[in-house]
N, C-alpha and C positions, 0 to 999 in steps of 0.2 A: 856674237855677243857672249858673254861669259856668265854663267849662273853662278850665283853664290853657294857656296857648300852649306848644307843644312849642318847646323852645330847641334852637337850632341853632348849630353853629361859627361864629365870626366869619368865618373863612377857612381855606382850607388850610393855611396857615403856621402858625396858631394850633393847627390840630388836629393838624398832623405834630409840632409842638413837644408838645402835650400827650401824644401817643402815645410820644414819646421819654422824657419822664418819668416816665409809667406803665411803660414797659418798664425803664427804670433802677430804679424802686422796685420791681418785681416782682423783678429780679434779686437785688437785695440783700435780698429775702425781707421786705418791709416792706409792712404795711398803710397805707392812707391815713392812719388814725388815729396810727399810729405816726410816720411821716413828718411828718405836720403838727404833732405836738408837738415833734419835732425842730427843725423849723423855725420853730416860733413862729408858724404861720399857722393859719387854721381849717381843719377837713377840708372844708368846703364851698367855701372858696376853691381848695383842692388838687385838689378833684374838678371845679370848674369849669376850672381849668388844663388838666387831663388831658384834659377833654372839649373843650377848644378855645373855650369859651363867653365867656371874659372877656378882655380886653387883658393882657398881662402887662408889669409895668414892668421896667425894666433891671435894677433894684435885685433883683427876683425871679429874673431869669435869671442874674444873677451868684451869687445865693444857690445854685441849683440847680447850677451849674457847679461851684463851690466844694465843695458837699456831696458830689457825687457823683465829684469828682474829675476831669472832663472839660471840654474846651474848650468856650466859649461857641460856637464854629464847629460843634462837633460836635451842640450842643444844637439850634441852630436850622436844621441841615441844611445847612450852607454846605459845599459840595465844594471843597477846595482842590486846585489842578494836582496831578497826580500826575507828577512827574518825578524825576530821580535826586537832587537836591539834598535834596527833601523827603524821600526814601526814605532817605537818609544821615541827615538829622536824627532821623527817627523810629528808625532803628536805633541812633542813638547815645543817644538819651533811654532805651531800653530796656537798653542797655549800662550807662549811669548807674544805672537802675534795680537791676540785679543788683549792680554793685559796691558800691552803698550799703546791701547786705544789706537790704532794705525788704521784701523777701519771706520767708515762711516756708518751711520746707524742704517742707511739703506743697503749698504754691503754686508751688513750682519744679518739683515733680514733674509737677503740672498742667500748667504750661507746657511742659515737655519733652515729655509725651505729645501736648499737642495740636499742637505743632510737628511731632511725627513723624506725626500723622494729616493735617496740610496737606501735608507732604511726601509722604506716600503717595497723596495725591489727585493730585499732579504726574504720578506715574508712570503713571496709568492713561490 
């Protein structure tokens, strides 16, 4: 009897990407089956991506970024420089989201409560 070889992640970059995809999927309360159907890929492929077992084509990275509405930089763990200009761009992005009324009333309340929580941590 031949035992199957244990599959290992290709490298830490693929493993980290997979963990990010898994985290986003779980945050959206999706199973692997549900997400794989949404994206038109097999559950096995999705599972292998999440475990970092196979190489991820650029088209798949783009697909995940678009589906979860995150940047490719965020998906692949690229840390952008944290400077005043980046902070202004981020603040402007959030302001635009609020002004476009893309948030529901419940989401706005959640954001306000989270903002209060963050500010309360500063005071400690």
